[in-house]
Backbone as XML, in Angstrom:
<?xml version="1.0"?>
<chain id="A" units="angstrom">
  <residue number="1" name="MET">
    <atom name="N" x="27.470" y="66.784" z="16.844"/>
    <atom name="CA" x="27.002" y="68.205" z="15.619"/>
    <atom name="C" x="25.536" y="68.002" z="15.529"/>
  </residue>
  <residue number="2" name="SER">
    <atom name="N" x="25.075" y="68.407" z="16.006"/>
    <atom name="CA" x="23.626" y="68.550" z="15.758"/>
    <atom name="C" x="23.032" y="70.060" z="14.802"/>
  </residue>
  <residue number="3" name="GLU">
    <atom name="N" x="23.584" y="70.482" z="13.974"/>
    <atom name="CA" x="23.016" y="71.516" z="12.961"/>
    <atom name="C" x="22.186" y="71.235" z="12.613"/>
  </residue>
  <residue number="4" name="LYS">
    <atom name="N" x="21.258" y="72.260" z="12.459"/>
    <atom name="CA" x="20.048" y="72.107" z="11.574"/>
    <atom name="C" x="20.618" y="72.078" z="10.200"/>
  </residue>
  <residue number="5" name="PRO">
    <atom name="N" x="19.190" y="71.201" z="9.205"/>
    <atom name="CA" x="19.967" y="71.269" z="8.123"/>
    <atom name="C" x="19.266" y="72.320" z="7.518"/>
  </residue>
  <residue number="6" name="PRO">
    <atom name="N" x="20.007" y="72.480" z="6.302"/>
    <atom name="CA" x="19.691" y="73.964" z="5.463"/>
    <atom name="C" x="18.050" y="73.416" z="5.048"/>
  </residue>
  <residue number="7" name="ILE">
    <atom name="N" x="17.384" y="74.712" z="4.864"/>
    <atom name="CA" x="16.058" y="74.933" z="4.467"/>
    <atom name="C" x="15.884" y="75.223" z="3.102"/>
  </residue>
  <residue number="8" name="LEU">
    <atom name="N" x="15.030" y="74.467" z="2.320"/>
    <atom name="CA" x="14.681" y="74.551" z="0.872"/>
    <atom name="C" x="13.297" y="74.861" z="0.878"/>
  </residue>
  <residue number="9" name="PHE">
    <atom name="N" x="13.069" y="76.407" z="0.831"/>
    <atom name="CA" x="11.726" y="76.837" z="0.351"/>
    <atom name="C" x="11.118" y="76.698" z="-1.038"/>
  </residue>
  <residue number="10" name="VAL">
    <atom name="N" x="9.846" y="76.032" z="-1.324"/>
    <atom name="CA" x="9.476" y="75.466" z="-2.749"/>
    <atom name="C" x="8.390" y="75.704" z="-2.607"/>
  </residue>
  <residue number="11" name="LYS">
    <atom name="N" x="7.850" y="75.580" z="-4.137"/>
    <atom name="CA" x="6.376" y="75.918" z="-4.403"/>
    <atom name="C" x="5.930" y="75.157" z="-5.321"/>
  </residue>
  <residue number="12" name="THR">
    <atom name="N" x="4.833" y="74.373" z="-5.194"/>
    <atom name="CA" x="4.323" y="73.383" z="-5.977"/>
    <atom name="C" x="4.104" y="73.584" z="-7.367"/>
  </residue>
  <residue number="13" name="GLY">
    <atom name="N" x="4.675" y="72.709" z="-8.562"/>
    <atom name="CA" x="4.579" y="72.806" z="-9.907"/>
    <atom name="C" x="5.715" y="73.816" z="-10.203"/>
  </residue>
  <residue number="14" name="CYS">
    <atom name="N" x="6.656" y="74.350" z="-9.369"/>
    <atom name="CA" x="7.667" y="74.950" z="-9.753"/>
    <atom name="C" x="8.723" y="74.021" z="-10.122"/>
  </residue>
  <residue number="15" name="PRO">
    <atom name="N" x="9.041" y="74.352" z="-11.342"/>
    <atom name="CA" x="10.535" y="73.432" z="-12.205"/>
    <atom name="C" x="11.654" y="73.794" z="-11.729"/>
  </residue>
  <residue number="16" name="TRP">
    <atom name="N" x="11.841" y="75.065" z="-11.022"/>
    <atom name="CA" x="13.273" y="75.557" z="-10.582"/>
    <atom name="C" x="12.981" y="74.913" z="-9.319"/>
  </residue>
  <residue number="17" name="CYS">
    <atom name="N" x="12.256" y="74.794" z="-8.612"/>
    <atom name="CA" x="12.032" y="74.142" z="-7.351"/>
    <atom name="C" x="12.261" y="72.589" z="-7.535"/>
  </residue>
  <residue number="18" name="ALA">
    <atom name="N" x="11.894" y="72.013" z="-8.628"/>
    <atom name="CA" x="12.105" y="70.365" z="-8.793"/>
    <atom name="C" x="13.627" y="70.186" z="-8.903"/>
  </residue>
  <residue number="19" name="GLU">
    <atom name="N" x="14.223" y="71.412" z="-9.892"/>
    <atom name="CA" x="15.654" y="71.238" z="-10.313"/>
    <atom name="C" x="16.664" y="71.183" z="-8.884"/>
  </residue>
  <residue number="20" name="ALA">
    <atom name="N" x="16.003" y="72.392" z="-7.917"/>
    <atom name="CA" x="17.038" y="72.329" z="-6.498"/>
    <atom name="C" x="16.948" y="70.973" z="-6.043"/>
  </residue>
  <residue number="21" name="VAL">
    <atom name="N" x="15.933" y="70.484" z="-5.896"/>
    <atom name="CA" x="15.768" y="69.338" z="-4.805"/>
    <atom name="C" x="16.325" y="67.878" z="-6.107"/>
  </residue>
  <residue number="22" name="ALA">
    <atom name="N" x="16.432" y="68.119" z="-6.658"/>
    <atom name="CA" x="17.132" y="66.662" z="-7.611"/>
    <atom name="C" x="18.599" y="67.040" z="-7.656"/>
  </residue>
  <residue number="23" name="LEU">
    <atom name="N" x="19.152" y="68.417" z="-7.624"/>
    <atom name="CA" x="20.326" y="68.503" z="-7.386"/>
    <atom name="C" x="20.866" y="68.501" z="-6.028"/>
  </residue>
  <residue number="24" name="LEU">
    <atom name="N" x="20.365" y="68.957" z="-4.980"/>
    <atom name="CA" x="20.629" y="68.410" z="-3.791"/>
    <atom name="C" x="20.616" y="67.042" z="-3.021"/>
  </residue>
  <residue number="25" name="ASP">
    <atom name="N" x="19.612" y="66.026" z="-3.685"/>
    <atom name="CA" x="19.201" y="65.064" z="-3.378"/>
    <atom name="C" x="20.573" y="64.252" z="-4.343"/>
  </residue>
  <residue number="26" name="ARG">
    <atom name="N" x="20.803" y="64.431" z="-5.382"/>
    <atom name="CA" x="21.756" y="64.064" z="-6.086"/>
    <atom name="C" x="23.218" y="63.806" z="-5.444"/>
  </residue>
  <residue number="27" name="ARG">
    <atom name="N" x="23.679" y="65.092" z="-4.714"/>
    <atom name="CA" x="24.616" y="65.424" z="-3.772"/>
    <atom name="C" x="24.651" y="65.005" z="-2.562"/>
  </residue>
  <residue number="28" name="GLN">
    <atom name="N" x="23.364" y="64.127" z="-2.783"/>
    <atom name="CA" x="23.387" y="63.642" z="-1.201"/>
    <atom name="C" x="23.406" y="64.883" z="-0.061"/>
  </residue>
  <residue number="29" name="ILE">
    <atom name="N" x="22.695" y="65.882" z="-0.194"/>
    <atom name="CA" x="22.956" y="66.966" z="0.709"/>
    <atom name="C" x="21.550" y="67.156" z="1.606"/>
  </residue>
  <residue number="30" name="GLY">
    <atom name="N" x="21.790" y="66.851" z="3.095"/>
    <atom name="CA" x="20.562" y="66.803" z="3.558"/>
    <atom name="C" x="20.046" y="68.611" z="3.601"/>
  </residue>
  <residue number="31" name="TYR">
    <atom name="N" x="18.641" y="68.529" z="3.782"/>
    <atom name="CA" x="18.104" y="69.748" z="3.737"/>
    <atom name="C" x="16.398" y="69.652" z="4.290"/>
  </residue>
  <residue number="32" name="ARG">
    <atom name="N" x="15.880" y="70.369" z="4.651"/>
    <atom name="CA" x="14.473" y="70.459" z="5.157"/>
    <atom name="C" x="13.668" y="71.303" z="3.738"/>
  </residue>
  <residue number="33" name="SER">
    <atom name="N" x="12.541" y="70.407" z="3.317"/>
    <atom name="CA" x="12.010" y="71.072" z="2.172"/>
    <atom name="C" x="10.708" y="71.843" z="3.101"/>
  </residue>
  <residue number="34" name="VAL">
    <atom name="N" x="10.413" y="72.994" z="2.348"/>
    <atom name="CA" x="9.182" y="73.866" z="2.827"/>
    <atom name="C" x="8.418" y="74.000" z="2.138"/>
  </residue>
  <residue number="35" name="ASN">
    <atom name="N" x="7.162" y="73.617" z="2.071"/>
    <atom name="CA" x="6.381" y="74.134" z="0.842"/>
    <atom name="C" x="5.597" y="75.645" z="0.922"/>
  </residue>
  <residue number="36" name="VAL">
    <atom name="N" x="5.709" y="76.611" z="0.491"/>
    <atom name="CA" x="5.011" y="77.692" z="0.858"/>
    <atom name="C" x="3.908" y="78.200" z="-0.282"/>
  </residue>
  <residue number="37" name="SER">
    <atom name="N" x="3.336" y="76.629" z="-0.794"/>
    <atom name="CA" x="1.990" y="77.124" z="-1.954"/>
    <atom name="C" x="0.760" y="77.175" z="-0.810"/>
  </residue>
  <residue number="38" name="ALA">
    <atom name="N" x="0.769" y="76.301" z="0.044"/>
    <atom name="CA" x="-0.301" y="76.185" z="1.036"/>
    <atom name="C" x="-0.144" y="76.489" z="2.265"/>
  </residue>
  <residue number="39" name="ASP">
    <atom name="N" x="1.016" y="77.057" z="2.847"/>
    <atom name="CA" x="1.433" y="77.639" z="4.027"/>
    <atom name="C" x="1.707" y="79.218" z="4.161"/>
  </residue>
  <residue number="40" name="ARG">
    <atom name="N" x="0.694" y="79.768" z="4.486"/>
    <atom name="CA" x="0.805" y="81.328" z="4.312"/>
    <atom name="C" x="1.850" y="81.704" z="5.624"/>
  </residue>
  <residue number="41" name="ALA">
    <atom name="N" x="2.200" y="81.336" z="6.845"/>
    <atom name="CA" x="3.309" y="81.291" z="7.495"/>
    <atom name="C" x="4.375" y="81.041" z="7.144"/>
  </residue>
  <residue number="42" name="ALA">
    <atom name="N" x="4.959" y="80.010" z="6.116"/>
    <atom name="CA" x="5.826" y="79.338" z="5.607"/>
    <atom name="C" x="6.462" y="80.346" z="4.669"/>
  </residue>
  <residue number="43" name="PHE">
    <atom name="N" x="5.481" y="80.923" z="3.379"/>
    <atom name="CA" x="5.520" y="81.732" z="2.715"/>
    <atom name="C" x="6.099" y="83.198" z="3.206"/>
  </residue>
  <residue number="44" name="ALA">
    <atom name="N" x="5.290" y="83.764" z="4.581"/>
    <atom name="CA" x="5.937" y="84.871" z="5.027"/>
    <atom name="C" x="7.526" y="84.853" z="5.437"/>
  </residue>
  <residue number="45" name="GLU">
    <atom name="N" x="7.522" y="83.736" z="6.031"/>
    <atom name="CA" x="8.697" y="83.374" z="6.307"/>
    <atom name="C" x="9.984" y="83.635" z="5.048"/>
  </residue>
  <residue number="46" name="MET">
    <atom name="N" x="9.720" y="82.735" z="4.237"/>
    <atom name="CA" x="10.468" y="83.075" z="2.870"/>
    <atom name="C" x="10.485" y="84.390" z="2.257"/>
  </residue>
  <residue number="47" name="VAL">
    <atom name="N" x="9.889" y="85.263" z="2.514"/>
    <atom name="CA" x="9.875" y="86.612" z="2.072"/>
    <atom name="C" x="10.537" y="87.282" z="2.991"/>
  </residue>
  <residue number="48" name="ARG">
    <atom name="N" x="10.533" y="87.106" z="4.118"/>
    <atom name="CA" x="10.857" y="87.704" z="5.245"/>
    <atom name="C" x="12.672" y="87.454" z="5.054"/>
  </residue>
  <residue number="49" name="LEU">
    <atom name="N" x="12.859" y="86.440" z="5.065"/>
    <atom name="CA" x="14.659" y="85.776" z="4.650"/>
    <atom name="C" x="14.644" y="86.710" z="3.411"/>
  </residue>
  <residue number="50" name="SER">
    <atom name="N" x="14.099" y="86.315" z="2.309"/>
    <atom name="CA" x="14.708" y="86.818" z="0.980"/>
    <atom name="C" x="14.407" y="88.285" z="0.485"/>
  </residue>
  <residue number="51" name="GLY">
    <atom name="N" x="13.472" y="88.672" z="0.961"/>
    <atom name="CA" x="12.636" y="90.073" z="0.364"/>
    <atom name="C" x="12.247" y="90.160" z="-0.717"/>
  </residue>
  <residue number="52" name="GLN">
    <atom name="N" x="11.735" y="88.965" z="-1.101"/>
    <atom name="CA" x="10.963" y="88.739" z="-2.285"/>
    <atom name="C" x="10.005" y="87.444" z="-2.434"/>
  </residue>
  <residue number="53" name="ASP">
    <atom name="N" x="9.374" y="87.107" z="-3.427"/>
    <atom name="CA" x="8.426" y="85.953" z="-3.407"/>
    <atom name="C" x="8.378" y="84.946" z="-4.279"/>
  </residue>
  <residue number="54" name="LYS">
    <atom name="N" x="9.599" y="84.930" z="-4.689"/>
    <atom name="CA" x="9.696" y="83.958" z="-5.954"/>
    <atom name="C" x="10.357" y="82.525" z="-5.180"/>
  </residue>
  <residue number="55" name="ALA">
    <atom name="N" x="9.972" y="81.236" z="-5.544"/>
    <atom name="CA" x="11.032" y="80.188" z="-5.106"/>
    <atom name="C" x="11.722" y="79.354" z="-6.321"/>
  </residue>
  <residue number="56" name="PRO">
    <atom name="N" x="12.441" y="78.933" z="-6.148"/>
    <atom name="CA" x="13.251" y="78.231" z="-4.669"/>
    <atom name="C" x="14.087" y="79.427" z="-4.208"/>
  </residue>
  <residue number="57" name="VAL">
    <atom name="N" x="13.562" y="79.340" z="-2.491"/>
    <atom name="CA" x="14.731" y="79.845" z="-1.718"/>
    <atom name="C" x="15.581" y="79.336" z="-0.836"/>
  </residue>
  <residue number="58" name="LEU">
    <atom name="N" x="16.931" y="78.766" z="-0.873"/>
    <atom name="CA" x="17.483" y="78.110" z="0.240"/>
    <atom name="C" x="18.003" y="79.094" z="0.996"/>
  </residue>
  <residue number="59" name="ASP">
    <atom name="N" x="17.907" y="78.645" z="2.498"/>
    <atom name="CA" x="18.114" y="78.926" z="3.746"/>
    <atom name="C" x="19.737" y="78.243" z="4.084"/>
  </residue>
  <residue number="60" name="TRP">
    <atom name="N" x="21.032" y="78.938" z="3.693"/>
    <atom name="CA" x="21.930" y="77.979" z="4.195"/>
    <atom name="C" x="22.660" y="78.500" z="5.366"/>
  </residue>
  <residue number="61" name="HIS">
    <atom name="N" x="22.035" y="77.551" z="6.374"/>
    <atom name="CA" x="22.498" y="78.124" z="7.731"/>
    <atom name="C" x="22.798" y="79.866" z="7.647"/>
  </residue>
  <residue number="62" name="GLY">
    <atom name="N" x="21.702" y="80.459" z="7.347"/>
    <atom name="CA" x="21.700" y="82.046" z="7.409"/>
    <atom name="C" x="22.309" y="82.559" z="6.235"/>
  </residue>
  <residue number="63" name="GLU">
    <atom name="N" x="22.771" y="81.972" z="5.430"/>
    <atom name="CA" x="22.881" y="82.553" z="4.131"/>
    <atom name="C" x="21.570" y="82.261" z="3.203"/>
  </residue>
  <residue number="64" name="ILE">
    <atom name="N" x="21.398" y="83.579" z="2.371"/>
    <atom name="CA" x="20.144" y="83.032" z="1.588"/>
    <atom name="C" x="20.330" y="83.483" z="0.207"/>
  </residue>
  <residue number="65" name="LEU">
    <atom name="N" x="19.850" y="82.356" z="-0.461"/>
    <atom name="CA" x="19.977" y="82.038" z="-2.076"/>
    <atom name="C" x="18.531" y="82.218" z="-2.604"/>
  </residue>
  <residue number="66" name="ALA">
    <atom name="N" x="18.451" y="83.240" z="-3.507"/>
    <atom name="CA" x="16.796" y="83.449" z="-3.336"/>
    <atom name="C" x="16.658" y="83.366" z="-4.924"/>
  </residue>
  <residue number="67" name="ASP">
    <atom name="N" x="15.285" y="82.618" z="-5.524"/>
    <atom name="CA" x="15.251" y="82.866" z="-7.055"/>
    <atom name="C" x="16.341" y="82.613" z="-7.969"/>
  </residue>
  <residue number="68" name="PHE">
    <atom name="N" x="16.725" y="81.255" z="-7.518"/>
    <atom name="CA" x="17.745" y="80.505" z="-8.443"/>
    <atom name="C" x="17.393" y="79.516" z="-9.140"/>
  </residue>
  <residue number="69" name="GLY">
    <atom name="N" x="18.168" y="79.023" z="-10.201"/>
    <atom name="CA" x="18.194" y="77.881" z="-10.878"/>
    <atom name="C" x="19.139" y="76.714" z="-10.726"/>
  </residue>
  <residue number="70" name="ALA">
    <atom name="N" x="19.248" y="75.708" z="-11.216"/>
    <atom name="CA" x="20.553" y="74.707" z="-10.936"/>
    <atom name="C" x="21.838" y="75.563" z="-11.554"/>
  </residue>
  <residue number="71" name="ALA">
    <atom name="N" x="21.737" y="76.313" z="-12.363"/>
    <atom name="CA" x="22.952" y="77.202" z="-12.769"/>
    <atom name="C" x="23.678" y="77.985" z="-11.395"/>
  </residue>
  <residue number="72" name="GLU">
    <atom name="N" x="22.647" y="78.592" z="-10.837"/>
    <atom name="CA" x="23.389" y="79.015" z="-9.699"/>
    <atom name="C" x="23.620" y="78.531" z="-8.302"/>
  </residue>
  <residue number="73" name="LEU">
    <atom name="N" x="22.724" y="77.405" z="-8.422"/>
    <atom name="CA" x="22.766" y="76.517" z="-6.958"/>
    <atom name="C" x="24.065" y="76.278" z="-6.690"/>
  </residue>
  <residue number="74" name="ALA">
    <atom name="N" x="24.460" y="75.314" z="-7.855"/>
    <atom name="CA" x="26.080" y="74.180" z="-8.121"/>
    <atom name="C" x="26.833" y="75.200" z="-7.757"/>
  </residue>
  <residue number="75" name="PRO">
    <atom name="N" x="27.325" y="76.299" z="-8.202"/>
    <atom name="CA" x="28.342" y="77.045" z="-7.768"/>
    <atom name="C" x="28.033" y="77.446" z="-6.271"/>
  </residue>
  <residue number="76" name="PHE">
    <atom name="N" x="27.268" y="77.660" z="-5.903"/>
    <atom name="CA" x="26.567" y="78.023" z="-4.532"/>
    <atom name="C" x="27.283" y="76.734" z="-3.413"/>
  </residue>
  <residue number="77" name="LEU">
    <atom name="N" x="26.906" y="75.718" z="-3.882"/>
    <atom name="CA" x="27.257" y="74.476" z="-2.993"/>
    <atom name="C" x="28.377" y="74.131" z="-2.991"/>
  </residue>
  <residue number="78" name="ASP">
    <atom name="N" x="29.156" y="74.266" z="-4.252"/>
    <atom name="CA" x="30.472" y="74.096" z="-4.288"/>
    <atom name="C" x="31.310" y="74.854" z="-3.512"/>
  </residue>
  <residue number="79" name="SER">
    <atom name="N" x="30.944" y="75.965" z="-3.230"/>
    <atom name="CA" x="32.010" y="77.031" z="-2.402"/>
    <atom name="C" x="31.476" y="76.723" z="-1.034"/>
  </residue>
  <residue number="80" name="ARG">
    <atom name="N" x="30.421" y="76.083" z="-0.693"/>
    <atom name="CA" x="30.144" y="75.750" z="0.903"/>
    <atom name="C" x="30.593" y="74.677" z="1.335"/>
  </residue>
  <residue number="81" name="LYS">
    <atom name="N" x="30.680" y="73.468" z="0.356"/>
    <atom name="CA" x="31.082" y="72.027" z="0.867"/>
    <atom name="C" x="32.617" y="71.812" z="1.043"/>
  </residue>
  <residue number="82" name="GLY">
    <atom name="N" x="32.980" y="71.483" z="1.973"/>
    <atom name="CA" x="34.678" y="71.389" z="2.297"/>
    <atom name="C" x="34.740" y="69.615" z="1.608"/>
  </residue>
</chain>
């Protein structure tokens, strides 16, 4: 099974992004982190997927969770992990 890992779009210095990284790491959930601060193409992709420009944005296999904190991420993950 070679399903691609979820993508976490983050910005440099973003405390909500750091919370998201810490929560995913703590739960040992594999993901690919993409920093949009210096990557215009990645920023454009994040905006295209989420319809807004705030980070973090999680692309969970096509499901988008945008502009969230740990309080929103935990139940999102709980409802998707079997």
